[in-house]
N, C-alpha and C positions, 0 to 999 in steps of 0.2 A: 806476829812473828812466831815461827815454829822453832823449838829448841830440840835438837837431837841429843838424847841422853844415852850414855854408855854405862850399862849396869853390869857388873861382874860378879861371879860367884864361883868359888873354887878355881880361881885363875882362868875362868872362861867367861867370855862376854855373852850376854843373853841377847839374842836377835830381837830387834824391834818388830812389832806387829801392829797393823792398823785396827785389828779387832781381836777379841778373845771370847770364849764361851764360859759362862759362869752359871751353874745351876740351871742349865737348859736355856739360858737367855744369852744371845750373842750381843756383846757390847762393843761398839766401835769407838774410835778415838775422838770423834766429833759429837757423839751422842745423838746422831741423826736416826739411829736404829735401822738404817737401810739394810745392813747385812742380815739382821735378825728377820726383818720383814721379807726379804728375798727368799730366805730359807723357809719361812712360814708359808709363803705363796705356793711353794711346791707341795707342801703337805695338804694345803686346803684344796688345791687342784685335784689331788688324789681323792680327797673326801667328796668333792663334787662328782667325780667319776663314779664313785661307789654309790652315791645317791641316785645318779641317773640310771645305773644298772638295776638298783633295787626297786626303783619306781614302778617297773613293769609288773612286779609280782608281790609287792608288799603293801600293807594297809597304811593309811595316813599316820596312825599312831606309831607304827613300826618305823616309818621313815623319820619321824621326829626323834625316836630313840637313836637311830643311826646318826642323825644330825648332831645330837648332843655327844655321842660317843666319838665321832671322828672329826667333826668340824668345830663344834663349840669348845671341846676340851683343849684343842690346839690353839684356837683363836683367843681364848680367855687367859691362857697361861702367861703370866708376867705382863698383862695388858696395862696395869697401872703405870708401868714405866714407858711403854712404847705407844700406847693407845692414842696419844695426841700428836704423834709424829706426822709430818707432812706426807710421809710415804705410806701411812696407814690407809689412804684412799684405795690402794690396790687390794687391801684385805676387805674393805667394805664392798667393793665391786664383786668380789668372789662370794661374799656373804649373800648379797642380793641374788647372785646367780644360783646359789644353793636353795634359797627360798623359792625362786621361780621354778626350779626343778621339782621341788616337793609339791608345789601347787599346780604343776603342769602348765605354766604360763610362758608366753613369749618374752623376748628380750625387751620389748617396749612397754610392758605392763608395769605400772607403778607398784612398788613394794610396800608402801606405807600401810595400806589396809591388810596386806598379807602378813606383815609382822604382827599386827594387832590380832588378826584371826588365829595365828599360830601361837600367840603369846610368847614370842621370841624377841629378846632385846636386840636392838641394832648394835653395831660395833661401838658407837659413841655412848649409847645408853649403858652397855656393859662396862665400858671404861669408867663412866661416872659411878656406877654401882660399886665397882672394885675399889675406886679411890675413896668413896665416901665410907665404905665399910672399914677401910684402913683408918680413916679419921675417927670414927666413933669407937673403934676398938682401942684407940690410943688417945682418947679425948682428954685424959688427965694430963697429957703433955702439951695441950694447947691452951692458950689464954683466951678468955672472953674479953670483949671490949670493956665490960664493967670492971674486970680485974686489972685491965691495962691502964685505964685512965680515970675511972670512977666518975664518968660523966653520964647523967641520966638522959639517955637517948633511946629512940625506938630500936636501935641496933645494939643495945647494951649487952644482950645475951648472944649476939653473934660472936663468932671466933675472931680474934684479933688478927688482922692481915699485916704481916711485917712489910715494911717499906723496902722496895728494891726496884730499881729502874732497868736493870739489865734484862734483856729478853731471856737469856739462858737461866737466870734466877727465877723469872716468872713462869718458866716451864717446869720447874721442879714439882715433884709430886706433892710435897708438903704445901707449897704456895697455892697450887691449883686446887688441892683438896679443900683448903680453907675457903677459897673463893667460891667453889662449887657448893659447899655446905651452906654458906651464907645466902646463896641464891635459892635455896629450897623453900617451898611453901611452909608457912609457920606450923601447920598441923603435922608436918613430918619432922621438922626440927625439934619440936617439943617432946618427941618420943625417942630422942637419940640415946637416952640412957637405957632404954629397953631394946637391946640389939635385935632380937627376933622380930619385934613389932616394927622397928625402924626398917629392917630389911624388907619385910612384907609390904609395908606401905610405900617404900621407895620403889620396889619392883612394879607395883601396881601403877604408880605415877609414871614411871619410865615406859611401861608398856602402852599406856594410854597416849603418850605424846610422841613416841617413835622419833626421837631426836636423831638427825643426820649429822649435825655439826655441833661444835662447842658453842659457837655464836648463837645457834638456834636455842640451845639450852639457856644461855646467859640472858637472852632477850625475851624468853617466853613470859607470858603474862598470866 
């Protein structure tokens, strides 16, 4: 059920809006992130156009610099909030388009090896990186399983995952961050207190696996 609120200030009513912009991120009233992604698509289409024009006279290293300046900078901003949205597939399609332009490949060519060759993270891998860096930078605010229930299990040093059955709760950055962290290989988890080493090892792991989806990450062996 939707409730229409009437909020007044200085004897004037404030008009309702289905979305608003805050610190460069467009937030809609359903948290679907569609408005933000629609605006981002326009920026990334421009970035693809710039890459296509530059491809004819610039080196591969220069093209990569352009990619990071125009495409990556826009794509990665605020990604820990909207990166797992169902609408983010539009962004991933544009990212693959940009990669193919840089490598001079046709639309049917698989991008998995191209991402590895260029050492560029996929949209999902960039989302995972951003979310996990948030977790390790705020690790003192998270409980481990050992601190939560003092049971000696193989997962005692994993982060404690709060219980919540609502889908909207499970899509929260904090909840997903814990779930993603716990699914990391042990050799990466154990260096979480060393942020620089953790980021370096995590990026290497993500580059090697080129995850396209969250399911692909959570089920990797």
